[in-house]
C-alpha positions in Angstrom: 7.7 -86.4 -15.9 5.9 -86.6 -12.4 2.6 -88.5 -12.4 0.3 -88.9 -9.4 -2.6 -91.5 -9.7 -5.7 -91.8 -7.5 -7.0 -95.0 -5.9 -9.6 -97.5 -7.0 -13.1 -97.1 -8.4 -15.1 -97.3 -5.2 -16.0 -93.6 -5.5 -18.1 -94.3 -8.6 -19.8 -97.4 -7.3 -20.9 -96.2 -3.9 -23.8 -94.1 -5.0 -25.6 -96.8 -6.9 -24.8 -99.1 -4.1 -26.3 -97.0 -1.6 -29.4 -96.4 -3.7 -30.1 -100.2 -3.8 -29.0 -101.3 -0.3 -30.3 -98.5 2.0 -34.0 -98.7 0.7 -33.5 -102.6 1.2 -32.3 -101.9 4.6 -35.4 -99.7 5.3 -37.7 -102.4 4.0 -36.1 -104.9 6.2 -36.6 -102.7 9.3 -40.1 -101.8 8.3 -41.2 -105.4 7.9 -39.5 -106.6 11.0 -41.0 -103.9 13.3 -44.6 -102.7 13.5 -44.1 -99.0 13.2 -47.4 -98.0 12.2 -48.7 -96.3 8.9 -46.1 -93.4 9.1 -43.0 -95.8 10.0 -42.1 -97.3 6.5 -42.4 -93.8 4.6 -40.3 -92.2 7.3 -37.6 -95.0 7.0 -37.7 -94.8 3.1 -37.3 -91.0 3.3 -34.4 -91.3 5.6 -32.9 -93.8 3.2 -33.3 -91.4 0.3 -31.7 -88.7 2.3 -28.7 -90.8 3.3 -28.2 -91.9 -0.3 -28.2 -88.4 -1.6 -25.7 -87.5 1.0 -23.4 -90.4 0.0 -23.8 -90.5 -3.9 -25.4 -87.2 -5.0 -28.5 -85.9 -6.6 -29.1 -88.8 -9.1 -28.4 -91.5 -6.6 -31.1 -89.9 -4.3 -33.5 -90.0 -7.1 -32.7 -93.6 -7.8 -33.3 -94.3 -4.2 -36.6 -92.5 -4.2 -37.7 -94.6 -7.1 -36.5 -97.9 -5.3 -38.3 -96.7 -2.1 -41.4 -96.0 -4.2 -41.5 -99.5 -5.5 -40.7 -101.0 -2.0 -43.5 -98.9 -0.1 -46.0 -100.1 -2.7 -45.0 -103.7 -2.8 -44.5 -104.4 1.0 -46.7 -101.8 2.7 -49.5 -100.6 0.4 -52.6 -103.0 0.2 -52.8 -105.3 -1.4 -49.3 -106.2 -0.2 -46.7 -108.2 -2.2 -48.2 -106.8 -5.5 -47.6 -103.7 -7.4 -51.3 -102.9 -7.6 -53.1 -100.1 -5.6 -56.5 -100.8 -4.0 -57.4 -97.3 -3.1 -57.0 -94.0 -4.9 -55.9 -92.3 -1.8 -53.1 -94.7 -1.4 -52.0 -94.1 -4.9 -52.0 -90.3 -4.1 -49.9 -90.9 -1.0 -47.4 -92.8 -3.0 -47.0 -90.3 -5.6 -46.7 -87.6 -2.9 -44.1 -89.7 -1.2 -42.2 -90.0 -4.6 -42.3 -86.3 -5.2 -41.3 -85.4 -1.6 -38.5 -88.0 -1.7 -37.2 -86.8 -4.9 -37.3 -83.1 -4.0 -35.7 -83.7 -0.5 -33.1 -85.8 -2.0 -32.2 -83.4 -4.9 -32.2 -80.3 -2.5 -30.1 -82.1 0.0 -27.6 -83.4 -2.6 -27.5 -79.8 -4.3 -26.8 -78.2 -0.9 -24.1 -80.7 -0.2 -22.6 -80.3 -3.5 -22.6 -76.6 -3.0 -20.9 -76.8 0.3 -18.4 -79.2 -1.2 -17.7 -76.7 -4.0 -17.3 -73.8 -1.4 -14.9 -76.1 0.6 -12.9 -77.0 -2.7 -12.6 -73.3 -3.6 -11.2 -72.5 -0.1 -8.9 -75.5 -0.2 -7.7 -74.4 -3.7 -6.9 -70.9 -2.5 -5.2 -72.4 0.6 -3.3 -74.8 -1.8 -2.2 -72.0 -4.2 -1.0 -69.8 -1.0 0.7 -72.8 0.5 2.5 -73.8 -2.7 3.5 -70.2 -3.2 5.0 -69.7 0.3 6.7 -73.1 0.0 8.3 -72.1 -3.3 9.6 -68.8 -1.7 11.0 -70.6 1.4 12.5 -73.7 -0.1 14.3 -75.0 -3.2 12.0 -76.3 -6.0 12.3 -80.1 -6.0 10.4 -83.0 -7.2 8.9 -83.7 -3.8 7.4 -80.3 -3.7 5.7 -80.8 -7.1 4.7 -84.3 -6.1 2.9 -82.9 -3.0 1.0 -80.5 -5.1 0.0 -83.0 -7.6 -1.2 -85.3 -4.9 -3.3 -82.5 -3.3 -4.9 -81.8 -6.8 -5.8 -85.5 -7.2 -7.8 -85.4 -3.9 -9.1 -81.8 -4.2 -10.8 -81.9 -7.7 -11.4 -85.6 -7.8 -8.7 -86.6 -10.5 -7.6 -90.0 -11.6 -4.2 -88.7 -12.6 -2.2 -85.6 -12.4 0.9 -85.3 -14.5 3.6 -82.6 -14.5 6.1 -82.8 -17.4 9.1 -80.5 -17.4 11.6 -81.9 -19.8 14.4 -79.3 -19.0 14.3 -79.7 -15.4 15.7 -83.4 -14.5 14.7 -83.0 -10.9 11.0 -82.9 -11.9 11.2 -85.6 -14.6 10.1 -88.3 -12.2 7.3 -90.8 -12.0 5.2 -91.4 -8.9 1.8 -92.9 -8.2 -0.6 -93.2 -5.1 -1.5 -96.5 -3.4 -3.9 -98.9 -5.2 -3.5 -97.5 -8.8 -6.5 -98.2 -10.9 -5.7 -100.2 -14.0 -6.1 -98.4 -17.4 -9.5 -98.8 -19.0 -9.7 -101.0 -22.2 -11.8 -99.4 -24.8 -14.7 -97.3 -23.8 -15.0 -93.6 -23.8 -12.1 -91.3 -23.7 -11.7 -89.7 -20.0 -12.2 -86.0 -19.6 -8.7 -84.3 -19.5 -7.3 -80.9 -19.6 -3.6 -79.8 -20.4 -2.4 -76.6 -19.1 1.0 -75.1 -20.2 3.7 -74.3 -17.8 5.1 -71.0 -19.0 7.9 -68.6 -17.9 7.6 -65.3 -19.9 7.1 -66.3 -23.4 8.7 -69.7 -23.2 6.7 -73.0 -22.5 8.7 -75.0 -20.1 6.4 -78.0 -19.8 2.7 -79.1 -19.2 0.3 -79.9 -16.3 -2.2 -82.6 -17.3 -5.3 -83.4 -15.3 -7.3 -86.4 -16.2 -10.6 -87.8 -14.7 -12.1 -91.3 -15.1 -14.1 -92.1 -18.2 -17.6 -91.0 -17.9 -17.2 -88.5 -15.2 -18.1 -84.8 -15.3 -15.9 -82.3 -17.3 -13.8 -79.8 -15.8 -15.5 -76.5 -14.5 -14.1 -73.0 -14.9 -13.0 -73.1 -11.2 -11.0 -76.2 -11.9 -9.3 -74.7 -15.0 -8.5 -71.4 -13.0 -6.9 -73.5 -10.3 -4.9 -75.6 -12.6 -3.8 -72.4 -14.6 -2.8 -70.7 -11.1 -0.6 -73.5 -10.0 1.0 -74.0 -13.6 1.8 -70.2 -13.4 3.3 -70.6 -10.0 5.3 -73.5 -11.1 6.6 -71.7 -14.1 7.7 -68.7 -11.9 9.4 -71.1 -9.6 11.3 -72.7 -12.4 12.4 -69.3 -13.9 13.4 -68.3 -10.3 15.5 -71.7 -10.0 17.1 -70.7 -13.4 17.9 -67.2 -12.2 19.3 -68.5 -8.9 21.6 -70.9 -10.8 22.9 -68.2 -13.2 23.5 -66.0 -10.1 25.4 -68.7 -8.3 27.5 -69.3 -11.5 28.1 -65.5 -11.7 29.1 -65.3 -8.0 31.3 -68.5 -8.4 33.0 -66.8 -11.5 33.4 -63.6 -9.5 35.0 -65.4 -6.7 37.4 -67.3 -9.0 38.4 -64.1 -10.6 38.8 -62.5 -7.1 41.0 -65.3 -6.1 43.0 -65.3 -9.3 43.6 -61.6 -8.8 44.6 -62.1 -5.1 46.9 -64.9 -6.1 48.5 -62.8 -8.9 49.0 -59.9 -6.6 50.3 -61.8 -3.7 52.6 -64.0 -5.7 53.8 -61.1 -7.8 54.9 -59.3 -4.5 56.3 -62.3 -2.7 58.3 -63.4 -5.7 59.7 -59.9 -6.4 61.0 -59.7 -2.7 63.2 -62.7 -2.6 64.3 -62.5 -6.2 65.3 -58.8 -5.6 67.5 -59.8 -2.5 69.0 -62.8 -4.6 69.8 -60.4 -7.5 71.4 -57.8 -5.1 73.5 -60.4 -3.4 74.7 -62.0 -6.7 75.3 -58.6 -8.2 77.5 -57.6 -5.3 79.5 -60.8 -5.3 80.1 -60.4 -9.1 81.2 -56.8 -8.8 84.9 -56.7 -9.3 85.3 -53.2 -8.0 83.9 -54.0 -4.5 86.1 -55.9 -2.3 84.5 -58.2 0.2 86.3 -60.0 3.1 85.4 -63.5 3.9 82.8 -62.6 6.5 80.9 -60.2 4.2 81.0 -62.8 1.4 79.6 -65.5 3.5 76.7 -63.2 4.8 75.8 -62.2 1.3 75.7 -66.0 0.3 73.6 -66.8 3.5 71.2 -64.1 2.2 71.0 -65.6 -1.2 70.4 -69.0 0.4 67.8 -67.8 2.8 65.8 -65.9 0.1 66.1 -68.9 -2.1 64.6 -71.1 0.6 61.9 -68.5 1.0 61.1 -68.5 -2.7 61.1 -72.3 -2.6 58.5 -72.4 0.3 56.3 -69.9 -1.5 56.2 -72.0 -4.6 55.6 -75.1 -2.3 52.7 -73.4 -0.6 51.1 -72.5 -4.0 51.4 -76.1 -5.2 50.3 -77.6 -2.0 47.1 -75.4 -1.9 46.2 -76.5 -5.4 46.6 -80.2 -4.2 44.5 -79.5 -1.1 41.8 -77.9 -3.3 41.8 -81.0 -5.3 41.7 -83.3 -2.2 45.0 -84.7 -3.1 47.2 -84.2 0.1 49.6 -87.2 -0.1 50.7 -88.3 3.4 53.6 -90.6 4.0 53.6 -91.4 7.8 56.5 -92.3 9.9 56.9 -92.5 13.7 58.4 -89.1 14.5 59.4 -87.5 17.8 57.7 -84.1 17.3 60.5 -82.3 19.2 62.8 -83.0 16.3 60.3 -81.3 13.9 60.3 -78.2 16.1 64.0 -78.0 16.5 64.5 -78.5 12.7 62.1 -75.6 12.0 63.5 -73.2 14.5 67.0 -73.9 13.3 66.1 -73.3 9.6 64.2 -70.1 10.5 66.8 -68.6 12.8 67.6 -65.7 10.4 63.7 -64.8 10.3 63.5 -65.2 14.0 66.6 -63.3 14.9 64.8 -59.9 15.7 62.5 -61.8 18.2 62.8 -63.5 21.6 62.0 -67.1 20.8 61.1 -69.5 23.7 60.7 -73.2 23.0 58.9 -75.3 25.7 59.0 -79.0 24.9 57.4 -81.0 27.8 58.9 -84.2 29.0 57.5 -87.6 27.9 56.1 -86.2 24.7 54.8 -89.2 22.7 56.1 -89.8 19.2 53.4 -89.4 16.5 52.8 -91.0 13.2 53.0 -88.1 10.8 54.4 -87.0 7.6 57.5 -85.1 9.0 57.9 -83.1 5.8 54.3 -81.9 5.6 54.2 -81.2 9.4 57.4 -79.3 8.9 56.0 -77.1 6.2 52.8 -76.5 8.4 54.9 -75.5 11.4 57.1 -73.3 9.4 54.1 -71.4 7.9 52.6 -70.9 11.4 56.0 -69.6 12.8 56.6 -67.3 9.8 53.1 -65.8 10.3 53.8 -65.2 13.9 57.1 -63.5 13.1 55.4 -61.4 10.4 52.8 -60.0 13.1 55.2 -59.7 16.0 56.7 -56.4 17.0 60.6 -56.3 17.0 61.9 -57.7 20.2 58.6 -59.3 21.0 58.3 -63.0 22.2 57.4 -65.9 20.2 56.4 -69.1 22.2 56.6 -72.5 20.6 55.3 -75.2 23.1 54.5 -78.9 22.7 52.9 -81.1 25.2 51.1 -84.3 25.6 47.3 -84.1 24.8 44.8 -86.8 25.6 46.1 -89.6 23.2 48.4 -87.4 21.1 50.2 -84.0 21.3 49.3 -80.2 21.3 51.5 -77.7 19.7 51.1 -74.0 20.5 52.7 -71.2 18.7 52.0 -67.7 20.4 53.0 -64.2 19.4 52.6 -60.7 21.0 51.3 -59.2 17.9 48.0 -57.2 17.3 45.8 -60.3 17.8 43.0 -61.5 15.6 39.5 -60.4 16.5 37.2 -63.5 17.4 34.9 -63.0 14.5 37.9 -63.5 12.1 39.5 -66.5 13.7 38.0 -69.0 11.3 38.4 -66.8 8.2 42.2 -66.6 8.6 42.3 -70.3 7.5 40.8 -69.2 4.0 43.4 -68.8 1.2 44.4 -65.2 0.6 42.4 -63.9 3.5 44.1 -61.0 5.3 42.5 -59.6 8.5 41.8 -56.1 9.5 44.8 -56.1 11.9 47.1 -57.8 9.5 50.5 -56.4 9.0 53.3 -57.1 6.6 52.9 -58.5 3.1 52.1 -62.2 3.5 50.3 -64.0 0.8 47.6 -65.4 3.0 48.5 -68.9 2.2 50.3 -70.1 5.1 47.5 -71.0 7.5 45.3 -72.5 4.8 48.2 -74.9 4.0 48.8 -75.6 7.7 45.0 -76.5 8.1 45.1 -78.7 5.1 47.9 -80.6 6.4 46.7 -81.0 10.0 43.2 -82.1 8.8 44.9 -84.7 6.6 46.5 -86.0 9.9 43.0 -86.2 11.4 44.0 -83.3 13.7 42.5 -80.0 14.6 43.7 -76.5 14.3 42.4 -73.2 15.7 43.2 -69.8 16.7 43.0 -68.5 20.2 43.7 -65.1 21.9 46.5 -64.6 24.3 46.1 -62.8 27.6 47.7 -59.4 27.3 47.3 -59.4 23.6 48.5 -61.5 20.7 47.6 -64.6 18.9 48.0 -68.6 19.5 47.6 -71.0 16.9 46.9 -74.4 18.4 47.5 -77.8 16.6 46.1 -81.0 18.3 47.5 -84.2 16.6 46.5 -87.8 17.6 49.3 -90.3 17.8 48.0 -92.0 14.7 48.6 -95.4 13.4 51.3 -96.7 11.1 50.4 -96.8 7.4 49.5 -100.1 6.0 52.2 -101.9 3.9 51.4 -103.5 0.6 50.9 -107.2 0.8 54.1 -107.9 -1.0 56.0 -105.8 1.6 54.4 -107.6 4.4 55.2 -111.0 3.0 58.8 -109.8 2.6 58.8 -108.8 6.1 57.6 -112.1 7.3 60.0 -114.0 5.3 62.9 -111.8 6.8 61.6 -112.6 10.3 61.4 -116.4 9.5 65.1 -116.3 7.9 
């Protein structure tokens, strides 16, 4: 429930105060200065006009009555009495009272009509502003609080309460400065409760309340409150529709990812399994005679396809861990050229159709990384380069010092990746418009998760003459903190 409260009760007291003080001020000025016979009536008439402007019609009438008494007592002979010596003086006093009352009433009515027109214009602006804001921003408690605060000032409320139980974001409490303490006893304050409805369902209420003894709500006030309650109901309904649409989109994306995963995994599992089955079947066939070289070739094929199958399963598991934010890193000080050489040696079968060039700069600093995870990331990147390179094309693997770390670049001479897709290729299962082969679309996603877990950066760049370069930038890093028990054991060993 959101509630906005107005300030102190000075607004109620200013009219009676002005009706008393301004005629007294006119009396003091008139008695202190010799303004002639027309001076005091003019001062009192000015006091009546000012009081009507401050406190309204009835305050102006009260000021006219006080001025009538003051003019009689202080300025009409015999002075300092309420008696009137001449009939013409009595007529003048009565004329003054009538003129002062009429002028004060007319002025107060004109000012009230002007204020009513201004309030109506402000109400229209409020409805339009509220509608525009609801269309351009998300419905929140702050938006409703601003509208309620404006209503408190606009139609002179003591409190404005918005209660929408089904929307927790709107179930808050707020009050303006200098809250007025609740009245004890006395008449009940005028109030109005407007339902907040969406369709045929009531979602909550908007309650407006004035101070005890003040005027009742007009039809214009009720129309304004109903319009705002209707706008609020539409906004809440739109919020619900947006939530349902997001949930539907999320469900569709999950279904799409599952379908892509099923399709990719099915194909990528079948290919190595088919090779493994063909190799094993050939070796088991007693009618086929293989020499030692052919037998070793078949066994190498089975081993390579088994490794390929294992890497695919590792990618799927690591992607699930990355999505859950669980990328465990076990750092050790590693010469990165060893990681490059290990990956290239393991992938020599895949890289056989290509011209592979490794460029390792001298004085390459060792880095604190998880060598197993970085091995997997680099393997995925190089496999991706091999998949998109033409037979006989060049694949460059370069490592060089970079600021306070190293930079690794894997470049190929494939079709390249358009600039508008260079960020999307790191999303799981994404396959670009120029993609070739039958990759699962997991390799670069896993590589990015691993690099980011090492506080590094990974990006895709173009290659002059055509092709793609995947660039990894890794800081040297810091050694992992050992548990307290291990540190104490280390110190003990050093002492001994």
